[in-house]
C-alpha positions in Angstrom: -8.2 15.7 13.4 -7.0 18.3 15.6 -4.2 20.3 15.1 -1.9 19.9 17.9 1.7 18.5 19.4 0.7 15.4 19.9 4.6 13.8 18.8 6.4 17.0 20.5 8.7 16.3 18.9 9.3 12.5 17.9 10.9 11.1 15.0 8.6 8.8 13.2 10.2 6.2 9.9 7.9 6.3 7.3 8.9 3.3 5.4 6.8 4.1 1.8 7.9 4.6 -1.4 9.0 8.2 -1.6 6.1 9.5 -4.0 3.1 8.8 -1.3 5.0 9.8 1.9 2.8 13.5 1.7 0.7 12.8 3.3 2.4 11.4 6.3 5.2 13.7 6.4 2.7 16.7 6.3 0.1 15.1 9.5 3.9 14.3 11.7 5.0 17.6 11.0 1.1 19.3 11.7 1.5 17.1 14.8 4.2 18.7 16.0 6.9 15.9 14.6 10.1 15.1 13.0 10.4 12.1 9.6 13.2 10.1 8.6 11.2 8.7 5.2 13.5 5.8 4.1 11.2 4.4 0.9 12.0 0.3 1.2 9.4 0.0 -1.9 10.0 1.2 -4.6 7.7 1.5 -7.8 8.1 1.9 -11.1 5.4 2.0 -14.5 6.1 -0.7 -16.8 4.7 -0.6 -20.1 5.0 -4.8 -19.7 2.9 -7.0 -22.8 0.7 -7.7 -20.4 -0.7 -4.6 -19.9 -0.9 -3.9 -23.9 -3.2 -6.5 -23.7 -5.4 -5.4 -20.8 -5.6 -2.4 -23.5 -6.1 -4.0 -26.4 -9.1 -5.8 -24.0 -10.7 -3.3 -22.2 -14.1 -2.9 -24.9 -14.3 -6.9 -23.2 -13.6 -5.9 -19.4 -16.5 -5.9 -17.2 -15.0 -4.7 -14.2 -11.6 -3.3 -13.8 -10.1 -3.1 -9.9 -7.4 -0.7 -9.2 -5.7 -2.0 -6.0 -2.6 1.2 -5.8 -3.0 4.7 -7.5 -0.1 3.3 -9.5 -2.5 0.9 -11.9 -4.2 3.9 -12.3 -1.1 6.2 -12.9 0.8 3.2 -15.3 -2.6 2.4 -17.6 -3.7 5.6 -18.4 -0.1 6.7 -19.3 0.2 3.0 -21.5 -4.0 3.4 -23.0 -4.6 5.7 -24.7 -8.1 7.1 -25.3 -8.8 4.6 -21.8 -12.0 6.1 -20.8 -13.3 6.1 -24.5 -12.3 2.4 -25.0 -14.1 0.8 -22.5 -17.6 -0.3 -23.2 -20.8 1.7 -21.0 -21.4 -0.9 -19.1 -18.0 -1.3 -16.6 -18.0 -1.0 -13.5 -15.2 0.2 -11.6 -14.3 -1.1 -8.1 -11.3 0.6 -6.1 -9.3 -0.7 -2.8 -10.1 3.1 -0.8 -10.6 6.7 -0.5 -6.9 7.4 -1.9 -7.1 5.7 -5.2 -10.6 6.5 -5.8 -9.4 9.8 -5.6 -6.5 9.2 -9.0 -9.2 7.7 -10.6 -11.8 10.5 -10.5 -8.8 12.6 -11.5 -9.1 10.9 -15.0 -12.2 10.9 -15.0 -13.9 8.7 -13.8 -16.4 7.4 -10.4 -15.8 4.0 -8.7 -18.9 2.3 -8.4 -17.1 -0.7 -5.3 -14.8 1.1 -2.1 -15.3 -1.6 0.8 -14.9 -0.4 3.8 -11.7 -2.7 4.7 -9.1 -0.8 3.0 -7.1 -4.6 1.3 -8.1 -7.7 -0.9 -9.9 -8.8 2.0 -13.1 -6.2 1.9 -13.0 -5.9 -2.0 -13.5 -9.8 -2.1 -16.4 -9.2 0.5 -18.0 -6.4 -1.0 -17.7 -9.0 -4.1 -19.3 -12.5 -3.0 -22.7 -10.2 -2.9 -22.6 -9.3 -6.6 -23.1 -11.8 -9.3 -19.6 -11.6 -11.1 -19.7 -16.0 -12.5 -18.5 -15.3 -16.4 -17.6 -12.4 -16.1 -14.1 -10.5 -17.7 -12.3 -9.0 -14.7 -9.2 -6.1 -15.4 -6.7 -6.0 -12.1 -3.6 -4.1 -12.8 -1.0 -4.7 -10.8 2.7 -5.1 -9.2 3.4 -9.0 -9.4 5.1 -9.2 -6.5 1.5 -8.4 -4.6 -0.6 -11.2 -3.2 -2.9 -13.5 -5.0 -5.9 -13.5 -2.6 -7.8 -11.4 -4.7 -7.7 -12.6 -8.2 -7.8 -15.7 -6.7 -11.1 -15.3 -4.4 -12.3 -14.1 -7.4 -11.1 -16.8 -9.4 -13.0 -19.0 -6.7 -16.8 -16.5 -7.8 -16.1 -18.2 -11.2 -15.0 -14.5 -12.7 -12.5 -14.6 -15.6 -9.0 -13.0 -14.6 -7.6 -10.8 -16.4 -3.9 -9.2 -14.3 -2.1 -7.1 -16.1 1.5 -6.6 -14.6 1.3 -2.0 -14.4 4.6 -1.5 -12.1 6.8 -3.1 -10.6 8.5 -3.2 -7.1 11.7 -3.6 -5.7 14.5 -3.2 -4.5 15.6 1.0 -3.7 18.4 1.5 -5.7 19.8 4.0 -3.0 19.7 2.6 -0.1 21.8 5.7 1.9 18.4 6.6 3.3 17.4 3.3 4.2 20.7 2.2 6.3 20.1 5.4 8.4 17.3 4.3 9.3 18.3 0.9 9.8 21.3 2.7 12.4 19.0 5.4 13.6 16.4 2.3 15.1 19.7 -0.4 16.6 20.6 3.1 18.0 17.2 4.3 19.4 18.3 7.6 17.1 14.0 7.4 16.2 11.0 6.8 18.6 8.8 4.7 15.7 8.0 3.1 12.7 5.5 2.3 10.1 4.6 0.1 7.4 1.9 0.4 5.0 1.8 -2.9 3.1 4.3 -6.5 3.7 6.9 -5.2 0.5 7.6 -2.3 3.1 8.0 -4.9 5.9 10.3 -7.5 3.9 12.0 -5.6 1.4 13.8 -3.7 5.6 14.3 -7.3 6.3 15.9 -8.1 3.2 18.2 -5.6 3.2 20.0 -5.6 7.2 21.9 -8.6 7.6 23.6 -10.8 10.8 24.2 -9.3 13.6 22.9 -5.8 12.9 19.6 -7.2 12.2 19.7 -9.1 15.3 20.3 -5.7 17.4 17.5 -4.0 14.7 14.8 -6.9 16.0 15.5 -6.7 19.5 15.1 -2.9 18.9 11.5 -4.2 17.3 10.8 -7.1 19.9 11.4 -4.6 22.7 9.5 -2.4 22.0 11.8 0.2 22.4 10.9 1.8 18.6 7.1 1.7 18.6 6.5 -0.4 15.5 3.0 0.6 13.9 1.3 -0.8 10.3 -2.1 0.7 8.0 -3.2 -3.0 8.3 -3.7 -6.1 10.0 -1.7 -8.0 6.5 1.2 -6.3 6.9 1.1 -6.3 10.7 1.6 -10.5 9.7 5.3 -10.4 8.8 6.3 -8.6 12.5 4.4 -10.4 14.8 5.2 -14.1 13.1 9.0 -12.5 14.3 7.1 -11.9 17.6 6.9 -7.7 17.1 3.6 -6.6 19.1 2.6 -4.2 16.2 -0.5 -0.8 17.0 -3.3 -0.7 13.9 -5.6 0.9 14.0 -9.4 0.3 13.3 -9.7 2.0 10.3 -6.8 1.2 7.3 -5.1 4.9 6.2 -2.2 6.2 7.4 -3.7 9.1 8.9 -5.5 6.7 11.6 -2.6 5.6 11.9 -0.3 7.9 12.8 -3.8 8.6 15.3 -3.2 5.3 16.8 0.4 6.8 17.0 -0.8 10.1 18.4 -2.6 7.8 21.5 0.3 5.7 22.4 2.8 8.5 22.8 -0.2 10.8 24.9 
């Protein structure tokens, strides 16, 4: 990506969780834009009963699949010596390069990364791997889609799900309220979404006439809407909103698409 002024003072709304905004903020500012960070999703790591159980049976797992950095952070925090507990033949899959980076910081290497950084992308790769009877651990939030575990079950695998963190509405909604007003009053130029929950949570936090006004602005294209991938875009498209979607499902690619749109 060439450093320049592609955003030229444009204001970009960022809805992803607070701990995950740094990359997007840096890219927008590097290219002459401004950000309105308003997390519509709050993540809290959880030492749940299911996570404790996964830790206890770590030596039985044939695969572990991490679908987010938060799953890695939580499992390593609550499971002492995880690296030593895993059997040598246990393989690890990650949903994308960002999650892979977190895994490497913990001293482990990913054996599988899909070309498409989604649950569907992971399932496509596993179609060519014999997993019948294999025990696969997936530390995740229970609010996430069941596409991955259900798909792996259909392939004959035994799935062990652990609630590694909880996804919910933000406790402090001041920034989200500011974002909503900025959209309604057309004070921002674009809004970005990185998961279906960032979309649905926003829509659940706005009511009545204000929600109607917000949807009108988005449907009319007066504020550009960008999503990290086609799955994230679905709840927006179902409302009749045009969505900018990159070919590669990363934050960087999504922001590059926005730059092209503005230029």
